[in-house]
C-alpha positions as CSV (number, residue, x, y, z in Angstrom):
1,M,64.6,12.1,3.7
2,V,63.6,13.1,7.3
3,D,66.3,12.0,9.0
4,L,64.2,10.0,12.4
5,T,67.2,9.3,14.7
6,R,66.6,10.5,18.1
7,M,63.7,12.5,17.1
8,H,60.8,12.3,19.9
9,I,58.3,11.0,17.2
10,S,54.1,10.5,17.0
11,F,51.9,8.1,14.8
12,T,48.2,9.4,13.9
13,G,45.6,7.2,11.8
14,R,45.9,4.0,11.2
15,L,49.5,2.6,9.4
16,K,48.5,-0.3,6.9
17,T,51.7,-1.8,6.6
18,L,52.2,-2.8,11.2
19,N,50.1,-2.4,13.8
20,R,50.7,1.0,16.8
21,K,52.6,-1.9,18.6
22,Q,55.3,-2.8,15.7
23,A,55.3,1.5,14.5
24,I,56.6,1.7,18.0
25,A,59.0,-1.1,18.1
26,L,60.1,-0.9,14.7
27,A,60.8,3.3,15.6
28,S,62.5,2.7,18.3
29,A,64.6,-0.2,17.3
30,C,65.9,1.8,14.4
31,G,66.5,5.3,16.7
32,A,63.1,6.9,17.5
33,F,61.8,7.3,20.2
34,P,57.9,7.2,20.0
35,Q,55.9,8.4,21.9
36,P,51.8,7.1,22.5
37,R,50.8,11.2,21.7
38,P,52.1,13.8,21.2
39,I,54.0,16.6,24.2
40,A,56.6,19.6,24.5
41,T,59.4,17.3,23.2
42,T,57.3,16.1,20.4
43,Q,59.5,16.6,16.7
44,I,57.6,15.3,13.9
45,I,54.1,13.3,13.2
46,V,53.7,10.5,11.6
47,I,50.6,10.2,10.4
48,G,48.8,6.7,8.4
49,T,45.2,6.8,7.1
50,I,41.7,8.8,8.1
51,E,39.1,7.5,8.1
52,K,36.3,9.3,8.6
53,P,32.4,9.6,7.0
54,F,32.8,12.3,4.2
55,T,30.4,14.8,6.2
56,E,33.6,15.5,8.5
57,E,37.8,16.9,7.8
58,L,39.8,13.9,7.5
59,S,41.9,15.3,10.4
60,T,43.0,14.2,14.1
61,K,43.4,16.1,17.1
62,K,47.2,14.8,16.5
63,I,47.3,16.7,13.4
64,A,45.7,19.3,14.9
65,Y,48.5,19.2,17.7
66,A,50.9,19.4,14.9
67,H,49.6,22.8,13.2
68,E,49.0,24.7,15.7
69,F,52.9,23.9,17.3
70,N,54.4,24.3,13.7
71,L,56.1,20.6,13.8
72,P,56.2,18.6,10.2
73,T,54.7,15.7,9.4
74,I,55.7,12.4,7.3
75,N,53.4,9.6,6.0
76,E,53.4,5.4,6.3
77,L,55.7,5.3,3.4
78,Q,58.9,7.7,4.5
79,F,58.2,6.6,7.9
80,L,59.4,3.3,6.7
81,E,61.6,4.2,4.0
82,W,64.1,5.4,7.5
83,C,63.4,2.6,8.6
84,E,65.0,0.6,5.4
85,L,67.3,3.0,5.2
86,K,68.5,2.4,9.0
87,I,68.3,-1.7,8.4
88,A,70.6,-1.2,5.3
89,Q,73.5,0.9,7.6
90,R,73.0,-1.2,9.9
91,I,73.8,-4.3,7.6
92,Q,76.4,-2.6,6.0
93,N,78.4,-1.9,9.4
94,L,78.4,-6.1,10.8
95,K,80.1,-6.7,6.5
């Protein structure tokens, strides 16, 4: 599992479980640094569902940026699993 703690992340595509504002708030609460778009400090891209007509490539400008700059990508489930782990750790620390 990728540890997103203190990593600069950006989201692309439609997330199935959260809207973008909720995803950004959750990422921040769990210790990541979400950015609205990839920039020089971006370290990872979280990819949701990409919906396009079947004649178009399933990609986005952010995915193209990730490929161009060799940035790792994860999917929404991997992001949520990391969030779940961070929340469980915080709960454990309260006990």
